[in-house]
C-alpha positions, 0 to 999 in steps of 0.5 A: 500500500502506497501513495506515489506521486509521479509527474504526468506532464499533461497535467502540468502544462503550466510548468512547461515554460519554466522547465524549458527556461531551466533546461537541464537544471529543471530535473534537479530542481524538481527532485530537490523540491519533491524531496523537501516538500512532498512529505510535509504536504501529502502525509498530513492529508493522508493521516487525517483520513486514516480511520480509527478503530471503534469498539465492537459495538461501534461506540467509542474509540478502541483503547489502543495505539492508532496509526493516526497518532504515530509516524506511520509512513516512510518516504522513498525518493525516485527520479521525479517521484516520491513514494509514501508507504506505510511502515512495517511488514506483515500485519500480524507482527507487533508494532507493524503498521502494515495492517493499514492496507486492509481499511485502505483497500477494503480487505477482510471481513472487518473492512467491507468498504475501501477507504482509499485514504492514500489516494484521496490524501495524495489527490488533496495535496497535489495542487499545493505540491505542484504550487511549491514546485512552481515556486521552486522552479521560478526561484531557480530561474531568477537565480540563474538570470 
């Protein structure tokens, strides 16, 4: 389970002119911007959407530690991409946050509805992330002039 941000250049036409002006330095600038901004922009939005377990009667929150209150993610950087993944491995391992795949994808008898909080959080944060990329590209263009 992961939320991965990759560039689909048809979605980012407004960046095109700035990319042309920077030439070879655009890729470096964008990778640095993604490394700096993606986690701060995307993770809080996903975290807010992570469901909290309720008691079996549906009343009140279960008395346990919830992923929403922990550092549940890890960040992997790629070329023009950032992947936010849940920490942990097997869902049955103590302390693992791998169980987040079940409510996200609606797996298992306890999770009849897929919440898609990873994709929804990414979608909510994308405009701000792209705006930050635009700012960083413009700043780099101004430095180069």
